[in-house]
C-alpha positions as CSV (number, residue, x, y, z in Angstrom):
1,M,12.8,13.0,-82.0
2,W,15.4,10.7,-83.6
3,A,19.1,11.0,-83.3
4,E,21.0,11.9,-86.5
5,V,24.2,9.8,-86.6
6,D,27.3,10.2,-88.8
7,K,27.6,6.8,-90.5
8,K,31.4,7.1,-90.8
9,D,32.1,7.2,-87.0
10,N,28.8,6.5,-85.4
11,R,28.9,10.0,-83.8
12,T,25.6,11.7,-82.9
13,I,25.5,14.9,-84.9
14,G,21.9,16.2,-84.2
15,R,18.3,15.2,-83.9
16,C,15.1,15.6,-85.9
17,G,11.5,14.6,-85.4
18,L,8.1,15.5,-84.2
19,C,6.9,16.7,-80.8
20,F,4.0,18.5,-79.3
21,L,4.4,22.3,-79.3
22,D,4.4,23.6,-75.7
23,N,0.9,24.4,-74.3
24,T,-0.9,23.6,-77.6
25,P,-2.3,20.6,-79.4
26,E,0.0,21.3,-82.4
27,V,2.6,18.8,-83.5
28,E,5.9,20.6,-84.4
29,L,8.7,19.5,-86.7
30,G,12.0,20.2,-85.0
31,Y,15.6,19.7,-85.9
32,V,19.1,20.5,-84.6
33,L,22.3,19.7,-86.4
34,D,26.0,20.2,-85.4
35,K,27.3,23.2,-87.3
36,A,30.1,21.1,-88.8
37,Y,27.4,19.3,-90.8
38,W,25.5,22.3,-92.1
39,G,25.1,22.7,-95.9
40,R,25.0,19.0,-96.7
41,G,21.3,18.6,-97.0
42,L,21.1,16.4,-93.9
43,A,18.6,18.5,-92.0
44,T,16.4,18.7,-95.1
45,E,16.6,14.9,-95.6
46,A,15.7,14.2,-92.0
47,A,12.9,16.8,-91.9
48,R,11.3,15.4,-95.0
49,A,11.4,11.9,-93.6
50,S,9.9,13.1,-90.3
51,L,7.1,14.9,-92.2
52,K,6.4,11.8,-94.3
53,Y,6.2,9.7,-91.1
54,G,3.9,12.2,-89.5
55,F,1.4,12.4,-92.4
56,A,1.6,8.8,-93.7
57,E,2.0,6.8,-90.6
58,L,0.6,8.9,-87.8
59,K,-2.2,10.3,-90.1
60,L,-1.6,13.9,-88.8
61,E,-3.5,16.5,-90.7
62,R,-1.2,19.4,-89.8
63,I,2.5,19.8,-88.7
64,V,3.9,23.2,-87.8
65,S,7.4,24.6,-87.6
66,S,8.8,27.7,-86.1
67,R,12.1,29.4,-86.2
68,K,13.8,30.7,-83.0
69,P,15.0,34.3,-83.3
70,G,18.7,34.7,-83.8
71,L,19.3,31.4,-85.7
72,P,21.3,31.7,-89.0
73,T,19.4,32.2,-92.2
74,G,20.4,28.7,-93.4
75,D,17.7,27.3,-91.0
76,A,15.0,29.3,-92.9
77,E,16.4,28.1,-96.2
78,T,16.1,24.5,-95.0
79,R,12.5,25.0,-94.1
80,D,11.8,26.5,-97.5
81,E,13.4,23.4,-99.2
82,I,11.1,21.1,-97.3
């Protein structure tokens, strides 16, 4: 996972990246972003960069993503954009 940092004030606003899915050999894309920064395309941009890294640099054949129950629908919309 990489930190997402606001360039204006160098504040950490979230994280995004790849990690192993618990108890499986699967690599998962994950991201979390401070609610104040939702709707700006930041999660989509970071997720796309993480996927590019996973496929191009790590030569992964598959990357999965899941949605935790109860999260706002915007999270699903971000996944659809990726």
